[in-house]
C-alpha positions in Angstrom: -5.3 2.4 15.8 -4.1 -0.5 17.9 -5.8 -2.8 20.4 -3.8 -4.0 23.4 -5.2 -7.0 25.4 -3.8 -7.2 28.9 -4.5 -9.7 31.6 -3.4 -11.9 34.5 -1.6 -14.9 33.3 -2.0 -16.1 29.7 -5.6 -15.0 29.1 -4.7 -12.1 26.8 -2.5 -14.3 24.5 -5.2 -16.9 24.5 -7.7 -14.4 23.3 -5.3 -13.3 20.5 -4.8 -16.9 19.6 -8.6 -17.5 19.5 -9.2 -14.4 17.4 -6.4 -15.4 14.9 -7.8 -18.9 14.7 -11.2 -17.5 13.6 -10.4 -14.3 11.8 -6.7 -14.6 10.8 -3.7 -12.5 11.9 -4.0 -8.8 12.5 -1.2 -6.3 13.1 -3.7 -4.2 15.1 -3.9 -6.5 18.1 -1.3 -7.4 20.7 -1.1 -8.9 24.2 0.7 -8.0 27.4 0.3 -10.2 30.4 1.0 -9.8 34.1 3.3 -12.7 35.0 5.3 -13.9 37.9 7.8 -11.1 37.4 5.4 -8.9 39.3 3.8 -5.5 39.1 6.9 -3.4 38.6 8.0 -5.4 35.6 4.5 -5.3 34.2 4.3 -1.5 34.7 7.6 -1.0 32.9 6.6 -3.2 30.0 3.3 -1.5 29.6 4.8 2.0 29.7 7.5 1.1 27.2 5.0 -0.5 24.8 2.5 2.4 25.0 5.2 5.1 24.9 6.5 3.6 21.7 3.1 3.6 19.9 2.4 6.6 17.7 -1.2 5.7 17.1 -4.2 5.6 19.5 -4.5 2.5 21.6 -7.6 0.9 23.0 -6.6 -1.2 26.0 -8.9 -4.2 26.8 -8.3 -5.7 30.2 -9.6 -8.8 31.9 -10.8 -7.5 35.2 -11.7 -4.1 36.5 -9.7 -3.4 39.7 -6.9 -5.9 38.8 -3.3 -4.9 38.2 -3.6 -4.9 34.4 -6.6 -2.6 34.6 -5.2 -0.4 37.3 -1.9 0.1 35.6 -3.6 0.8 32.2 -6.0 3.2 33.9 -3.0 5.1 35.4 -1.5 5.4 32.0 -4.8 6.6 30.6 -5.1 9.3 33.2 -1.7 10.7 32.0 -2.4 10.2 28.3 -6.1 10.7 27.7 -5.8 11.6 24.0 -3.8 8.5 23.3 -5.6 5.6 25.1 -8.9 4.3 26.4 -9.4 1.4 28.8 -12.2 -1.1 28.9 -12.4 -4.1 31.3 -14.1 -7.4 30.6 -12.5 -8.3 27.3 -14.0 -11.3 25.5 -13.7 -13.0 22.1 -17.0 -11.6 20.7 -15.7 -8.1 21.5 -12.6 -8.8 19.4 -14.3 -10.4 16.5 -16.6 -7.4 16.1 -14.1 -4.7 16.8 -10.9 -5.6 15.0 -12.4 -5.9 11.5 -14.0 -2.4 11.9 -10.8 -0.6 12.7 -9.3 1.6 10.1 -7.3 4.8 10.0 -10.4 7.0 10.6 -11.7 5.1 13.6 -11.6 7.2 16.8 -11.0 5.9 20.3 -14.5 6.8 21.2 -16.0 4.9 18.3 -13.8 1.8 19.0 -14.7 1.9 22.6 -18.5 2.0 21.8 -18.1 -1.0 19.4 -16.1 -3.0 22.0 -18.6 -2.3 24.7 -21.7 -3.2 22.6 -20.1 -6.3 21.1 -18.8 -7.5 24.4 -22.1 -7.1 26.1 -24.1 -8.6 23.2 -21.8 -11.6 23.2 -22.9 -12.6 26.7 -26.0 -14.8 26.6 -27.5 -17.9 28.3 -28.3 -20.9 26.2 -32.0 -21.8 26.4 -34.1 -24.4 24.7 -36.2 -22.4 22.3 -39.1 -24.8 22.7 -39.3 -23.8 26.4 -42.2 -21.4 26.8 -41.0 -20.2 30.2 -39.2 -16.9 29.8 -38.2 -16.8 33.5 -34.8 -18.1 34.6 -35.0 -19.9 37.9 -32.1 -20.3 40.2 
């Protein structure tokens, strides 16, 4: 199984870099970014990359509704056995997911791990000595 990070600008490559800094290199993770060459170029690069993969691919995108997500979702609709798409990629998601991947990991299991780790990785810092559990805005 492979994990493809895709984003606007250099976010995807930055997340790969952050992952590698903490956990080391992995051949299971790659990045594809929407750049100034536009949507058509991005679509072609995405299709070529995914068409050349002979293993399942979990696609993690930056933003639901953005071009990287929309193009990935279109590919998913035509290749449901080969890919899954999750938006809201973050570093905790990668750090939990990538080490758990092996040849027996299904797309469904990988998606569950990513969703849980990504959600659990979002917290607000609070002073533990503060007795007030309510967050005021």
